[in-house]
C-alpha positions, 0 to 999 in steps of 0.5 A: 178626115181628108177630102180625097185620098188616092189610096181609096181608089184601090178599094173600089168594089169592081163587082158593082161596077161591072154589074151596073155597066153589064145592066146598062149595056144589056139595056142599051141593046134591049132598047135597040131591039124593041124600038127597031122597025119590024124585021121581016126576014128579008134582011141580007146583012149588016147594013139592012139590019142597021137600016131597021134600027131606031138608034135615036133613044139608044144614043140619048140613053147613052148620054143619060148614062155618061151624065150619070156616070160623071155624077157617080164619080163625083159622089164616089170620089170624096168622103161621104161624111164631107157631104153631111153639111150639104145634105139639108140644103140639097133636101130643101132644094129638091122639096122646092122643085117638087112644089114648083111642079104645081106651077111650071110642071108638065103632065105626062102619064097622068101626073104633073111631075115634069119639067120639060125643056123642049129646046134641048128635048130633055125632061126632069122629074124631081121625084126620081131625085127625091128618092136620094134626097130621102136616102141621105136625110133620113140616114143622117137623122137616123145615124145621129140617133144610133150614135147617141142611143145605139139605135133609133129609139126616141119618139123625136128622132123617129118622127123626124125620120118619118117627116123627112119622108112624108114631106116629098111623099105628099108633094109627089102623091098630089101629082099623083104619082103613087108609084114614086111616092111608094118607093119613098115608104120602102126606103124609109122602111129599110133604113129604120129597120136597119137602125134597129127600131123597136118591133112595136113601132113597126107593128104600129106602122103596119096597122096605120098603113092598113087603116090608111089604104081603104081611106086613101082608096076612097078619098084620095085616089083618082078614078083612073087609079081606082080602076087600075087597082080594080083591074089588078084584083080582077085582071078581066075587069076592063081589058080595053081600059085600065087593064089594057097595058098589062094584059098586053104585057103578059101576052108579049111576055108569054110569046117569048116562052122558055128561051125567047125569039131572040133580039132583033129577030122577025115578028116580035110583038115588041117591035109592032108596038103591041105593048105601050111604053115599050122602052120605058115602064114595060121594057121587061116585057120586051126583054122577056119576049126576046130572051124568054123565061130564062133570060128573064129570070137571069135578069132578075137574079142579077138585080137581086145579086147587086142587092145582096152585094149592097147589103154586105157593103152596108155590113162592112161600113166604117160607121152607122151613117155609111151603113144606112146610106148603103141600105137605103140605096138597096131599098130603092133599087129593090122597090123599083125592080119589084114594082116594075117587074111585078106590074108587067107580070100582073103581080103589082098594080100598074105604076109608072116605075122604070126598071133601073139601068135598063128603062130609058130615062135620064132622071131615073139613070142620074138617080140610080147612078148617084145611088151607085156612087154612094154605095161605092163611096161607102165601100172604098172607106171601109175598114181594111184589116191588114194582112200580116207578112209571113217573112217579118213575123218569122224574123221577129219569131227568130229574134225573140227565140234567140 
């Protein structure tokens, strides 16, 4: 097994690359639109329009993407099995960062989950990076079990996979950031399901989760988090408090109607800051206001098209480890899309989960681009069936016949 083979570059999944680039480009346009100084219809030309734009976050997001792109290329180039010995050290490092947050972390959005570097105007959120750490660590453990027993079968192997997930889960939940912690559970569920765990364990996990949720509500969640859940179950409960952001988000989405007002148009509620966190957690609201229900549906379809492509790549992988890696990254993508969009339209409780490749955020962009690199790595090294050359086969037939 070589570190790097130039022949592998011929097998890059350009469908994934192009779709991810399209999502990032669309996100940059959306950021420029929702963060612009409100247009009033007096703009006469390009200079007037440009003067209205706040390109600071757009430039930062472009840099975030370039950093993520560099990480994607590094992860993509070298055979994923080469990284196996390094996985435990990376996992321990991320867990260490999560623990250090309680000493040196800063509070943002109600969670002590950020290392803030004011001198360079950058923040790091270890909870995002922990998602990749859980993907690779659990995939490694589950793949080893599958290689030995054909499936994730033994109690000790299942317990190991759960433990690798629950350690960062607990540290993230204590921040408290239950949105990111929830993503880790979804990643675990995707991987163990793909590892063909027995249904009795799935049923047991469902019962345990059903038992744990009420206990968490009464003994773990903060008062603010309880109010968010109550507002989710009863949208009219506290429109000026816990339900404020979601109620505003629904108004913004509804104002887009079927076809939307268009980006950089006059009188958009997103530009008027009607909905908080319009460039991060609630960017989908501003997008639908601009492109309407049709555009919002197309964006959702693009995400799920990407997810189905990654599941296809998982099925084409050369080994169990590669298959589980691709499945884990797919689970992370689906969890983020479902949670973020569901939150903005009132189908999920409010959490600080960004929309992949679209919402502003350096840590999230880096994590997602590393995930893309993992999937591309798996596809580049999948078994390729050699095509028979008609000319040669015909010549062989003629020789055999006479």
